[in-house]
N, C-alpha and C positions, 0 to 999 in steps of 0.2 A: 507345435507348429505356429509360426508367426505370419502375420499378414505381410505380403510382399510390397504392397502399396498402401498409401493412406486411404485410398478409396476402398480397398479390400477391408481395411481395418474398420472404417466407418460402416461398411455394409454388414460386417459381422456384429458390430455393436447394435445395429438396428434389428438384426435377426434375434439377438438375445433379448432385446426389449419386447419384441412381439411374443417371444416365448414366455417371458416372465408375466406379461399381461394375460397370457392364456393359462396361467397357473403352473407353468414349469418353473423350476428353480427351488424345489424343496430341498431340505437339508439331507442329502444322501451322498454316497461316495462318488457318484457320477456327476454331481453338480459342478459345473465349471466355475472357474474364478470369475469369468465374465457374468455368468448367471447370478452368482452370489452378489457381486459388486453392484450389478444393476438393481437387484432386489433391495440392497442396502440403500442405494441412492433414492429409489422410488418410495420405499415403505418405512425405512428406519430414520434416515437423516432429516427429512422435513420436520420443521418445528424445533429442532435441537440447535440449529445455527441460523444466522441471518440468511435471507434469500440470496444475497449476493455471494455469501460464503458457499452456500449449497451449489450455486451455479459454478463457482470456481472449482469446487471438488469434482463436479460432474465433468467439467472440461479436462481436468488433470487425469481423471480415470479413463475417459474416452480416448484422449490423445497420447498419454504417456504410459499408462499402465496396461490397458487391455490389448493394444497391439503387440505386446511382448509376452504377457503371461495369461491372457484371457482364456485360452483354450485348455490350460492346465487345470485338472480337477482341483478345486479349492482345498479339498482334504489332503492332497498330495503335494501342496506347495512346500518348497524347501528354501532355506536361506540362499542356496545357489541360484534358484529362480529369480529371487530379488536382486542378487548381485548382478546377474546377467542383465536384468532390466536396467539397472543403474549404469552398467557399462555401455549398453546400447544408447542410452540417453546422452552419456558423455561423448560417445563417438559421433553422435548426431549433432554435436556442438551446442547442446543445451547447457545453460549456466548451472553452476553448483547449487545456486538457490533453487532452481527449478527441480533439479534432481532431489534435493532434500525435501521439497514440497511434495513430490510424487511419493517418496517413501513415507512421509508423514501422513498423507491421506490414506495410503494403503494400510499403514499401521493402525490408524483409527478404525478403519473398516473391519480389519482382522481382529481387533480387540473385541468388537461386538460378536464376531463369529466365534471367538474363543469362549466368551461368556455363555453363548448359546450352545456350545458343544459341537459346532459345525467343524471346527478345527481343534486339534489338541494343543497347539502352540501358535503364538503369533510370530511367524517367521520374519516379518518386517522389523520387529523389535529386536531380533537376534543379529541383524546386519548393521554394521557400523555405517553411519551417514557419510556422505562424500566429504572430503577434507578441503580446506581452503575456502575461498569465497568470503562469506561474511557480509555485513551491511555495506552497501555501496556508498562511499563518502567522497571518492576522488573527483566527482563532478560538481561538488558543492562550490558555488561561486565564492571567490574571495571578497573581502570588503570592497576592494576597488572595482571588481567585476560587478558586484551588486549595485554599486553606484552607477555603473554604465548601463545596467539593465533598467534601473529606475529612470535614467535619463532617456533611454529609448522608449519607455512606456509613457513619458510625459505627454499629456494632452490626449492620450488614447482613451476611448470609451471605457476600457477596462484597467485604466491606470491604477485604481484602488486595489485591484486584485494583486498586482505586483507589489504594491506597498505593504499590504497585509501579509503576503506570503514571505517576503523577505524580512519584515520587522517582527511579526508575531510567530512565524514558523508554523502556521496552520497547515493541516493536511489538505490535499486537494478536495477531498470529499466534504471536509469541514467548511472550506471556503465556498464551495458551490451550494452547500446546504444552508448557508446563512440567510436569514430573513430579517426584514427591517425591525421586526419586533424583538430581535435578539440584540439590537444596538441601542445604547443610551448615549448619544453623543454629548448631551449636557453633562452627564456624570462621567463621561469619558471611559466607558467600559463596553465590552462585548461578551456575550455568553454563547458558548458552543452547546447547542441543544440537539443538533441533528446533522446527518450527512446526506449527500446526494451521490448516487452511483448509477452507472449504466449496467443493466443485467441483460445478457443476451436472451432474446425471446420475450422479455418483459419490459424493456425500455428503461426509462429513468425511474429510479426508486428512491424514496426518502426513507432513511433508516436512523437508528440510534447511534450515538457515538461509538467508537471502536471499543473502548473499555470504560469501566466505571470512572477512572481518572480522566478520561477524555471529555466528559461533561464538566465544563469549567467556566469561570468568569475571568476575563483578562482585562487589565487596565489598558487603555488606549493612549499611546503617546500622541502629542499634538500633530505630528506628521500624519498619523493614521486618521485622526479626527478630521483634519482638513481634507484629506483625500476622499474620505467617505462623504463628507458634506458636499464636495464638488461632484462626486459620483451620483448623489441623489438628485442634484440639479440636472445633470446630463440625462439621468433616467426619466425625469419629468419632461424634459424636452423631447425625448424619444417617444414617450407616451402620447404627447400632443401630435407629433408627426405621424405616428401610426394610426391614430384615430380609431375607427372601428376594428382595425386589425389587431389592436393591442389585446394581449391575453394576460390579465393580471394574475401573478403567481405569488406575490409578496416577497420574492427572492431578491437579495441584494444584487447578485450577478445573474443577468438574464441575456437572452438574445435581443435583437433590436425590436422585437414585437412583444417582449415581456415574458416569454416562456423560460423556464429554468435553463441554465446554460449547460449544454451537453458536455460531459467530461472530455470527450474526444475533441470537440471544438475548442475547449479551453486549452488543451494541450497543444493543438495546432497554433493557437494564438500565442501561447507562451514561447513556443519554438521560434515563431516569427520575431518576437521581441528579443529573445537572447541572441538570435543570429544578427539582428539589426544592431545589437550592442557590441557585436564583434567577439562574442565568447562562445560561439557555436551552439549546438543544441544541448540544452541541459534539462534534466527532469524537473518538474514542478517540485517534487519532494526534496530535490537538492537544495532548494531555497530554505527549507525547514532546517537542514543541516547548517546552512550559513548562519541563520538566526541564532541557533544554539551555540555555535562556535564563537560568534562575536559576543554573545552575552557572557560566556565564560572568559573570554579574553579580556572583557571589560571588568572582570572581577565579580560577576553575579554568583552568588552561592549556588551550589549544585541543586539544592532543594527548590530554589526559586526557578531555575531553568526547567527542572522536571515538572513543576506545577504549570508553567507557561505552556510547555509542550503537550501537557496532558498524558504523560507516561503513566503506566499502571503502577510503577514502583520506582523508587530512587535508584535501584540497582540497574535498571535499564538505561537511565541517563548516564550513570557512571560507566557502565560497560561500553556504551557507544561513543560518548563524548569526552569523558574525563581522562583523556590521554594527552599529556603535555606536548606541545609542539616543540620542534627541534630548537627554535630560537629561545623558547622559554627555558628549556633545559640548559642551553648554552649560557644564558644569563645567570641562571642559578649556579652553575659550576664556576663561571667566571668570578662570581661573588665569593665562592669558597676559596678559589685560587688567590684572589686579591686580599683576602683576609690573612693570608700567609705571608704577604709582602712585608718585609721588614720596615719599609718606608711608611706603611700604613699605621705602624705603632710608634713611630718616632715622634 
């Protein structure tokens, strides 16, 4: 039985939470999938992943998994149940990436259930993931669009944010997590030590970089050094203007009173800049793709691009970015064709 409305689904989730808190949800044949997943979220997952990741898992389970298969006894889950869940998500208009994420979270939870003997097989692992989708790259600004964005941000209190995003390809959380102690403008380098994220119910949280490779030191081009130096002056002026209202956080990018910049406010600001630039709304992460693409087009070795972006492995960089553009392929094939021209050997 499926919830007819979102309100019904959320009400059922809350009922399950109360049941688990009362000691219900033991591993028996009558234990529902909702009971097991709630127990997994509350008792097993904490401490094994970052807080923001745990919050993301909880959202996915509450909104995309439980409304569809929550009432099914966990021991009686079948691949058909998972297929039906994914079909419902697709029909609801959710992206392939969201569908894959829902399956992945369910698969992780059922992996624990399988190890504990709660289920005899991990049915989510038996179901093929949704096809298509992949990483979204089509909204990455071109070099000319990037210039327009930088022009639109010129003189803005967060101009340096745009400069670093489009030049260094930092992730949004990395940009917002930057503190002045991470910068050495004299040595012209920046170190990524932390990230800043918003977690529902817990507010802004400082965490560690995404992967081991994400913690890195990056040389700063002169444009970035100049933008950051000017940003420091602007921030000092804002500190004086705010007076007693200033809240020192040591962050590079802050609100006008010194508090860390909320990711949602950063996104709203970014959308305003990209719309002002005439390129429409673009994701902040799209600037990362622009930086990577331009580096490769300028002949930067793949391993250098990977190190700058902080990818966990060179394979990730190659998989996402090392795809020759149509113009590059045309130039290469034209060179081959031209080499066969008789006049070229005359």
